[in-house]
C-alpha positions in Angstrom: 0.1 -0.1 0.1 1.2 3.5 -0.9 2.1 5.6 2.3 0.5 9.0 2.2 2.1 12.0 3.9 -0.9 13.8 4.8 -4.3 12.2 3.7 -6.3 15.5 4.5 -4.0 17.4 2.1 -4.7 14.8 -0.6 -8.1 14.9 -0.2 -8.1 18.8 0.2 -10.0 19.0 3.2 -9.4 20.1 6.9 -8.9 17.3 9.6 -12.0 18.2 11.4 -14.0 17.8 8.2 -17.3 15.7 8.5 -17.2 12.2 7.0 -19.7 13.3 4.4 -17.5 16.3 3.3 -14.5 13.8 3.1 -16.3 11.3 0.9 -17.6 14.0 -1.5 -14.0 15.2 -1.8 -12.8 11.9 -2.7 -15.7 11.1 -5.1 -14.8 14.5 -6.9 -11.1 14.3 -7.1 -11.6 10.6 -8.2 -13.5 11.7 -11.3 -10.9 14.5 -11.9 -7.6 12.3 -11.3 -9.0 9.0 -12.7 -6.8 7.5 -15.4 -9.6 7.4 -17.8 -10.5 11.0 -17.4 -6.9 12.2 -18.1 -5.3 11.7 -14.6 -2.3 9.5 -14.0 -2.0 6.2 -12.0 0.1 7.8 -9.4 -2.4 10.5 -8.6 -5.2 8.2 -8.3 -3.2 5.6 -6.2 -2.3 8.7 -3.8 -5.8 9.4 -3.6 -7.0 5.9 -3.1 -4.4 5.6 -0.1 -5.5 8.8 1.5 -9.1 7.7 1.2 -8.2 4.2 2.8 -6.7 6.2 5.8 -9.6 8.3 6.8 -12.9 6.7 5.4 -13.3 4.6 8.5 -14.0 6.3 11.5 -11.6 4.0 13.7 -8.7 4.2 11.3 -9.1 7.8 10.9 -9.0 8.2 14.6 -6.0 6.2 14.7 -4.4 8.2 12.3 -5.1 11.4 14.1 -3.7 9.9 17.4 -0.5 8.9 15.5 -0.2 12.3 14.1 -0.7 14.1 17.4 1.9 12.0 19.1 4.4 12.5 16.4 4.0 16.1 16.5 4.3 16.4 20.3 7.5 14.3 19.8 9.0 16.6 17.1 8.1 19.7 19.5 9.6 18.0 22.6 13.0 17.0 20.5 14.2 20.5 20.0 13.5 21.7 23.5 15.5 18.9 25.1 18.4 19.4 22.6 18.5 23.1 23.4 18.6 22.5 27.2 21.3 20.0 26.8 23.4 22.4 24.8 22.5 25.6 27.0 21.4 27.8 24.0 18.5 28.3 21.8 17.6 26.2 18.8 17.0 28.0 15.6 16.2 25.6 13.2 15.9 26.5 9.2 13.3 24.9 7.1 15.0 23.0 4.4 15.7 25.2 1.2 13.1 24.2 -1.6 14.9 22.5 -4.5 13.9 23.2 -7.9 12.6 20.5 -9.9 14.5 19.6 -13.0 13.0 20.8 -16.2 10.6 18.4 -17.9 11.7 17.1 -21.2 9.6 15.4 -24.0 10.5 11.6 -24.4 11.1 12.3 -28.0 13.3 15.1 -27.3 11.5 17.8 -29.6 11.7 21.6 -28.5 8.7 23.2 -26.7 7.0 23.6 -23.4 5.9 20.1 -22.1 2.2 19.8 -21.2 1.1 18.6 -17.9 -2.5 18.3 -18.6 -4.8 16.4 -20.9 -4.7 13.4 -23.2 -1.2 14.9 -24.4 0.4 15.2 -21.0 4.2 14.5 -20.9 4.4 15.6 -24.8 6.1 18.9 -25.9 4.4 21.3 -28.1 7.0 20.5 -30.7 5.9 16.9 -30.5 2.3 18.0 -31.2 3.2 20.4 -34.0 4.2 17.2 -35.8 1.7 14.7 -34.5 -1.5 16.7 -34.1 -1.2 20.1 -35.4 -5.1 20.6 -35.2 -4.8 19.9 -31.5 -2.5 22.8 -31.3 -4.6 25.2 -33.2 -7.5 24.4 -31.0 -5.3 24.7 -27.7 -4.2 28.2 -28.6 -7.7 29.2 -28.8 -8.7 27.9 -25.2 -8.0 29.8 -21.8 -5.5 27.2 -20.7 -3.5 27.6 -24.0 -3.3 31.4 -24.2 0.0 31.6 -22.2 1.4 29.2 -24.8 0.1 31.2 -27.6 3.2 32.7 -29.1 5.2 29.4 -28.9 2.3 27.5 -30.7 2.2 30.2 -33.5 5.9 29.9 -34.1 5.6 26.2 -34.2 2.8 26.1 -36.5 4.2 28.6 -38.9 7.2 26.3 -39.3 5.2 23.0 -39.7 2.8 24.6 -42.3 3.5 24.2 -45.9 3.8 27.4 -47.9 0.7 26.5 -50.0 -2.2 26.5 -47.7 -4.8 24.0 -48.0 -7.8 24.6 -50.0 -10.8 25.7 -47.8 -12.9 22.7 -48.4 -10.0 20.4 -47.1 -9.2 22.2 -43.8 -10.3 20.6 -40.5 -13.5 22.2 -39.0 -11.2 22.8 -35.9 -8.5 24.8 -37.8 -8.6 28.7 -37.4 -9.5 30.4 -40.5 -6.8 32.6 -41.5 
């Protein structure tokens, strides 16, 4: 079973949420992150593990007790260290590490998409594989930030002779 760091955070609820609220959050997130709906197996596994932890009242109470005990132990540990060394402890939180830039598995240039059916592919991949999707994407709200890059890729991939109007896809933009 996958160990979840904080099931309440994964389920996007507060620890004092009612069981019905937690169940509703799980169902809504399951619809969103299910692999058949564009989510990933890992996202769904995390969601299921979080649900397993808090769906049963007894299991949820056990998890809450363990978390409370672990928090109390962490709070007591720096105080004991400070007393034995004779000075106050000033711990810094670990510095956030930058995640490495994502790359297309095919090595083509462009921003790598992290949503939809083409998640993990770059805009360069899509310019070759499905240019109609890129034309559609640049017109959607989520694609507005990618519009200059999409236009540049499509301009490079379009032949100099434009297709006749009756052969164009119904999703392509009229120019």
